[in-house]
N, C-alpha and C positions, 0 to 999 in steps of 0.2 A: 384425662384419659381413663383414670380409674373409674370415674362415674359412668363412662361409656360402657365399660365391661360389666359393671353392676347392672345397668339398665338392660344390656344385652342378655345377661344371665337371667334376670327377672322375666324378660320377654320370652326367652326360650323355655324357662321353667313354667311360665303361664300357658304357653302353647302346648307343652307336654301334658300338663294337668288337664287342659281342655280335651286333648285327644284321648287321654285315659278315661275321662268321665264319659266320653262318647262311645267307649267300647261297649259292645253288646253282651258282655258277660252276664249281666243281670236282666237282660231283656226277656220278654215273654217268649220270643221266638227261640232263644237258646234254652229256655226252661222247657219247651215242648220236645226238644230232641231227646230221644231215648226209647226204651221199650216199655209200653204200658199194657197192663193186664186188666181186663174188664172185671168189675165186681158186681155191678147191679145195673139194670136198665129200668128206668121209669118211663112210662108211656101214657099219654093222655090221648084217647081215641075220641074223635068228634065225628059223629055221623051227620052229614049234611043232608043227604037223600038216602033212604027215608029218614025222617027226623027221629032221632033217638037221643036219650040223655048221654052226656059225656061219661065215659068210662075210664077210670084210671087203673093202670096195672103196674106192678113193680115186681120184677123177677130177678133172681140171682142169675148171673150170666158170666160164669168164670172160665169159659172155654174160648175166649176171644182175645186177641192181642193186637196192638197197634204199634208199629215200629216207625218212628219218625227219624230219618237220618239228616245229618247236617248238610248233606249235598242236595237236599230237596226231594229225595226219594222216600216213599213210604211203602210199607207192607202190612196188610191186614190178614190175620190168620184166624180161621175157625177150624173145627175138627174135619170139615169136608173140603175146604177151599183156601187158597191163598190169592189175594188180590194185590197187584202192584200198581204203583202210579207215582204221582208227584204231589207235593204239598207246598203251600205257601201261607204265611200269615198275612192275609190281605188287609187287615186293619188291626188295631191293637187288641180287638176282642173277637176276631174272626179267623177261622182256620178253613182254608179252601183245599179240599182233596180232589184231585182229578184222576180218575181211574183210567188206565190205558187198557182198552179191550178191543176186541175185533170189530165192534160196532162203532168205535170212535171214542172220544173222550167223554166221560160222564163226571161233571163236577158235583161235589157235595159241599155246601157251605155250612159250616157249623159255628155256632156262637160259643166262645170260650166262657163258660160260667165261672170256672175256677182253675187256676194252675198254680201249683207251688212245688216244692222240692219232691213231694211224694204223691200228690193227688192231682187228677185232671178230671174235670167234668165238662162234657161237650153237650150242646143242645142243638137239635136240628128238627126241621119240619119236613114232612113228606105227605104224599097223598096217593089215593087210589081211586080210579074211576072204572066202573064196570057196567056193562050193559049199554054202552053208548052206541047209538045208531043214528043214521041220518034221517031226519024227519021232514023230508021235502024241502020246501023253501024256508022253513023256520029254523034251520040249523040242526044241531045234534040233540038227541033226546038221551038223557042220562037216567038210568034206573037206580044207581047206587054210587054215592060219593062219600069217601071217608078221608079225613085228614088226621095225621098223626103228629103229635108233639113229643119228641123222643129225647130223653136225657140219659146219657151213658156215663157211668162213674168208672174211673180207672185208678189203679195204683201203679207206681213205678216198680218195675220188675228188677 
């Protein structure tokens, strides 16, 4: 009977240890929760049409904050605007922000380059097309296309 209690104790202790190790306290998702203040933005601008060489820019950008709440809500603030929405860590290295606005949901998928106790670096790509016009049966004619590779550096506030 005593062996039964020892085995039962070890089984319960093992299950408890497994549950504790599965706790998300050290997960990337929990590391993202908090208020982040931007410090710098690096941007690589690639001109596709017209063809121009790649241009890199790095600027201080200290008037922007990102607040990620544990309930899945987020708030982005700059001196002129506050944007609200939801966030989810879609993969171990991806942060999906969905902005709730009057035109509908706008997702922004960012790659998590680095997250630790005090630093967060997000990388995302976007683009801009201007001068697009319908060119008869051949589809659209584009006069200017630019793609951006943006890396934003944050520190925990």
